[in-house]
C-alpha positions in Angstrom: 71.1 5.8 -146.8 71.4 4.5 -150.3 75.5 4.7 -150.1 75.4 3.2 -147.0 73.5 0.0 -148.3 75.7 0.1 -151.7 78.9 -0.1 -149.1 77.4 -3.1 -147.5 76.5 -5.0 -150.6 80.0 -4.3 -151.6 81.3 -5.5 -148.3 79.5 -8.7 -148.8 80.4 -9.1 -152.1 83.8 -8.6 -151.7 83.3 -11.3 -148.3 81.9 -13.9 -151.1 84.0 -13.4 -153.9 86.5 -16.1 -155.1 88.5 -13.5 -156.6 91.5 -12.0 -154.6 90.7 -8.7 -153.6 92.7 -5.5 -153.1 93.8 -5.8 -149.2 92.9 -2.2 -148.5 89.5 -2.6 -150.3 88.0 -4.3 -147.1 89.5 -1.5 -144.9 88.2 1.4 -146.9 84.5 -0.1 -147.2 84.8 -0.7 -143.4 86.0 2.8 -142.8 83.0 4.4 -145.0 80.2 2.0 -143.5 81.2 3.4 -140.0 81.4 6.8 -141.3 77.9 6.4 -142.8 76.5 4.1 -139.7 74.2 5.4 -137.3 74.3 9.5 -136.3 73.7 8.3 -132.5 76.2 7.1 -130.6 74.3 5.1 -127.9 70.7 3.9 -127.4 68.3 6.0 -126.1 67.8 5.4 -122.5 64.8 5.7 -120.0 65.6 9.2 -118.9 65.8 10.4 -122.7 62.7 9.2 -123.0 60.8 10.3 -119.7 62.7 13.5 -120.4 61.6 14.2 -123.9 57.9 12.9 -123.0 58.2 15.6 -120.4 58.4 18.2 -122.2 55.1 17.2 -124.5 52.3 19.7 -124.2 49.9 17.1 -123.2 50.6 14.0 -120.8 50.3 10.8 -122.1 48.4 8.0 -120.5 49.9 4.8 -119.4 48.8 2.7 -122.2 50.1 5.3 -124.5 53.6 5.7 -123.2 53.7 2.0 -123.0 53.2 2.0 -126.9 55.5 5.1 -127.7 58.4 3.3 -125.5 57.7 -0.3 -127.4 58.1 1.4 -130.8 61.4 3.5 -129.9 62.5 0.1 -128.4 61.6 -1.8 -131.8 62.1 0.8 -133.9 58.4 -0.1 -135.6 55.5 -0.8 -134.5 51.9 -1.6 -135.5 49.3 0.9 -133.6 46.4 -1.4 -133.7 44.1 0.2 -130.7 40.9 1.0 -131.1 39.6 4.3 -132.9 40.1 7.1 -130.2 42.8 5.6 -127.7 45.2 7.9 -129.3 47.2 6.3 -132.1 47.7 9.4 -133.6 49.1 11.1 -130.4 51.4 8.2 -130.0 52.9 8.6 -133.3 53.3 12.5 -132.7 54.7 11.6 -129.2 57.5 8.8 -130.9 58.3 11.6 -133.4 58.5 14.2 -130.6 60.9 11.8 -128.6 63.3 11.0 -132.0 63.4 14.6 -132.9 63.8 16.0 -129.4 66.8 13.8 -128.9 68.6 14.7 -132.4 67.8 11.0 -133.5 65.8 12.5 -136.5 66.0 16.0 -137.7 62.9 15.6 -140.2 60.1 13.3 -141.0 57.0 12.7 -143.2 53.6 11.0 -142.3 51.3 10.0 -145.0 47.8 10.1 -144.7 44.7 10.2 -146.1 44.1 13.7 -147.7 41.1 14.1 -145.7 43.0 13.6 -142.3 45.8 16.0 -143.0 44.0 19.0 -141.3 43.2 16.7 -138.6 46.9 15.2 -137.8 48.1 19.1 -137.9 45.6 20.1 -135.3 46.6 17.0 -133.2 50.5 17.6 -133.8 50.0 21.2 -132.3 48.2 20.3 -129.3 51.0 17.7 -128.7 54.1 18.5 -129.7 56.3 21.7 -130.1 58.5 20.2 -133.1 58.1 21.9 -136.2 55.2 20.6 -138.4 53.7 21.5 -141.7 50.9 20.5 -144.3 52.5 19.2 -147.7 50.2 21.3 -150.3 49.7 22.8 -153.6 51.2 21.4 -157.7 53.3 18.7 -157.8 56.3 21.2 -158.1 55.4 23.1 -154.9 55.2 19.9 -152.9 58.9 18.9 -154.7 60.0 21.9 -153.6 58.5 21.5 -149.9 60.0 18.1 -149.3 63.5 19.6 -150.9 63.6 22.7 -148.5 62.2 21.5 -145.4 65.6 20.6 -143.3 64.2 20.2 -140.1 61.0 19.0 -138.9 57.9 16.8 -140.0 55.4 17.2 -143.2 51.9 15.8 -142.8 
């Protein structure tokens, strides 16, 4: 991600520079940006989302499906439902869709330490995507971040 951002900064700098650039530089940067760009070739379809949501261990309510669909369409979303309406379930379901459609390989949820076991319990009730608690000393946590190649950490 940092490399792509650097390529984009260089491309902008090249485009706004008063100096004549090497002609091949723009083509090289464009090729590198394309190579580093999004890993998925097409946006999620309604069928992709429906199929992934159908593989959840627990069905969603209509308003939860709507929240997940809005998140997936926008790329980010503030879930401000009242307590007890399933914000955690919606976050897990959206992550499940992204994981099961190959859009993400791994993810990190940052939650208060007192809620980590609740998140783990709810995750396992909703999704079969791999999940693990981050715990231990600073060195152990760093190793866990580094060694997790597939799945989610909370």
